[in-house]
N, C-alpha and C positions, 0 to 999 in steps of 0.2 A: 659738340663744339670742342675744338682744340685750344688749349690754353698754353701760355708761355710760362713754363715752370722755372725759367732762369731769371725771372725778374727779381730785382732787389728793391727794398723799401727803406725809407728813412722817416724820422719823426717829423711832425708838423713844426715843432720848435726849430729843427735844423733848417727847414725851408724858410721859416720866418726870419731866421738869423741872416740868411743870404739876402733876403729882401731888405732887411735893415742895413746891411752893408752897402747896398746900391743906393739907398735913400738916406744917407747920413744926415743931411740937413733936416729931414723930417723926423728922424729918430730922436734928435735932441729936443724937439718940441713936444714930444709925447703924443703925437697924433695917430700913431699906429696902435690900434687896439686888437690884440689877438682874437678876442671873442667875436669881432665883426668879420674876421677873415677865415674862420674855420669853415663856415658854410660855403665860402668861395672855393676852398680846396676840395670839399666834398662834391661840389658841383662839377669841378674839373675831372675828378675821378669817375663820377657817373657818366660824364660825357665821353671818356675814353672807353667805357664799356666793360663787359665781363672779362675780357682778356687780361686785364690788369688786376683783377681781384685775386685774393689769396685762396689757394686750395687747402682746405682743412678737412679733418676727419674726426669722428667721435663715435663712441659706442653708447647707444641709448638703451635704457632699461624700460621695456614696455610693461606697464602695469595697468591692469583693467582695460587693455586694448588701446592704450594711447601713451605717448611720451612727449615731454616738452622739448621743442627744438632749441638749439643754442641761440643765444641772444644775437650773435653775429651772423646767423644763417641768412643767406640771400637766395640761392638756387641750388637744387639737388643735382649732383652729377650721377651718382648711382648708390645703391644700397643693397645690403645682404643681411640675411638672418644668421646669427651665430648659433651653431649647433653644439657638437661635442666640445667640451672644454676641460682643461687641466690647470691646476694651481701649483705655483712654485714660490717659495719664500726666498727672496734674494736679500743678502746682506748689503746694505748701502756703503760699501767701502771699495777703494781701488777702482780699477777699470774692468768692466764686465763685457767681454766680447763673445757672442754666440754665433754659431753657424748651424742652423737647424733646417732640415729638409721637411717642408710641409707635406700634408697628406690629404688635402681635400680637393674635390673635383673642380677644375677650372671652368669659368664661364665669362670672365671679364678679361679683356686684353690689355688694360692699362696696368702700369706698375707704379704704385704710390708708396712712399715711406716718408712720413712727416712727423717727427717727434717734437717739432717746435710749435705745433698748433695748440696743444693743450698741456701746459706744464704741470697741472695738477694730476691729470690722468693721461699721460702720453699714449698714443695709439700708433701702431705701425703695421701696415699691410704690405707684405713682401712677396716676391715672386721668385720661384726657383724652378727653372724649366717650364713645365706645364702645370705646376701646382702653386697653391697659395697658402699662406697662414696669416693669422691675425694675432698680434701680441699686444696686450694692454697691461700697463704698469699702474697699480694703485698702491701708493706708499711703498712698502717693501714686498708687496705681493705681485707676482707676475701671472697673468691669466693668458693662456694660449688657446685659441678657438680653432677647431677643425670642422670638417664636414659642413661648410657654409652652404646655405640655400638661397637662391635668388628670390626676390619679392617683386610682384607686379604692382607698379604704381599707376594710379589714374592720372592722366595727363592734366596738368594745371599750370598756372603761371609760375609756380615755385619749382617746377621740374624742367630741367633743360631739355630742349627738343631732341638732342642726341643721346639722352639718357637711355641706356639699354633696358631699364626696368619698365619703360613705357611700351616697348615692343614685345617684351617677354611675357608669356602667359603662364601664370602659376596660380595655385589655389591659395597662396598667401598674397592677399591684396591689401594695399595701403593707400592712403591719400593724406594730403596736407591741408590743414584749415586752421586759420587764426593762430599761427605759431605753434601748432601741435601736429604730430603725425599720428594717424589712427591706423590700426592694424586689426585684421579679423582673427586675432589671437589674444588671449587674456594676458599671458606672461611670456616674454621672450627678450632676447638681446639683439639689437639691430645695429649693424655697422653702417654708417653713412659717410659718404664723401661729398663735400659740398663746397660751393664758392661762398666765402665769407667776406664780410666787410673788412676794410683795412684798419685793423686795430691791433695794438700790442697786447702784452699780457695784462697790463694795468688798465686797459680800455682807452688808451691814448690814441689819437688819430695818426695814421701812417699815410704817406704818399709815395708814389712811384719814384724810384731813384734811377733815372736813366739820363745819360748825357744829352740826348736829343729831345727828351720830354720834360726835363726840369724847367726849361724856359717857358713852357706853356703854363706851368704852375706859377712861376715867378711873375710873369707879365699879367696873369689874371689877378694876382694879389696887388700888384702895382696899379693896375687899372682901377680896382675898387678903392684903393687908398686915395688916388687922385680924384676920383669921382666924389668921394666924401668931402675932400678939401674944396672942390669946386662948389658943392652944394652949401658949404659953410661960408662962401664968399671969397675964397682965396683965388688969386690970379694964377691958375695952373693950366690954362687952356692949351698953351704950346706944349707943355710936358705931356698932357693927356693925349693930344693929337699924335705925338711921337710914339707913345706907348701903345695906342690903339693900332697903329700900323704894324708894330712888332708883334702885338698880341695876335692879330689875325694870321700872320705868317707862322708864328710858333704853333698856333692851334692846328693849322692845316698840315704842318709837317709832323706834329705829334700823332694826329689821327692817321696819316698815311703810314707811319711806322707801325702803329698798333694794329691796323687793319690789313697789313701785308700778310698774305697766307703763308703758312709754313709748308714744309715738304709733304707732310701727311695730308693736308688739305688739298694741295695741288695734285697729289696722287689720287684722291677721291674724285676730283673733278675730271681727271684724265680717264678714270674707269667709267664714270658716268657718261662722258662723251663717247667713249668707245662702245658702250652698250647702246646708246641712242643711235649711233651710226650703223651699228649692226642691225637694229630693228628697222631702220629706215631703208637700207640698201641691200640687205641680205635675207632677212627673215621672211620677206614676202616670196622669195624664190626657193625657200627651203623645201616646201612641200613638192614643188616641181622637180627639184633635183632628187628627192627621195623616190618619187614615182618613176622617174627615168631610170635610176639605178635598179629599181625593182624589176622593171620591164626587161632591162638588159640581162640581168641575172637569170630571169625566167627563160629568155630566149636562148641563152647559152645552155 
């Protein structure tokens, strides 16, 4: 699956502040409870799908054939076993800019570099030409991994359908169960790239920040607030009816934006259609054309 890596996010408190601004009369009465609205924002994010989830990365330490997955893990994009590594002690001062040419064999076509995913142990997978390298910073120590090896994952609900580890066949086999990843090796280091839940460094809830998607979040929260008021006996039927119409329109528009295929997806569909048309209209005559050319060449 292709994800939108240009998405921006904001905190739930920022979203709630926009809703409070639109409902000033209700804000003064103290009827807006953030604890009741967090689950509504989470439901909207789930409704938008995996495309809006954050792409994160982590280096797991496999001990006794297993390792605990991150708490914000949702679905696996791809994974690799870390081979040869080197250590460098970095002094935490000034600005440190490095230009390193990696030296391990390529097998993944994506290019990911996300230092914001794990502030405690930032991980960066970079691409230079046809090679990759993996850099992990732990305190003042920098670990550089080379000679990465792919791992074969058993297909499950926690592995993306487009994950290359599902199709790849390797003697290194892993699977995910109950929040743990199991590997047929006792000790190893595994790099994982995954879709994580929308949370900041402190575990606070994040929501998508997009001009055409923000209204879906806002109207979902307004609808729940008015529903609670209606259940408490307040006369807000007219306001709720107005919000319901805008809520449906905002939801349809947000889903249409999120589900719009990007260029790479359209390119895959074009290639798939081309292959299907080739098999339907040309492949059946290929043997005939080959036999005809063979007879002509023999006659000459």
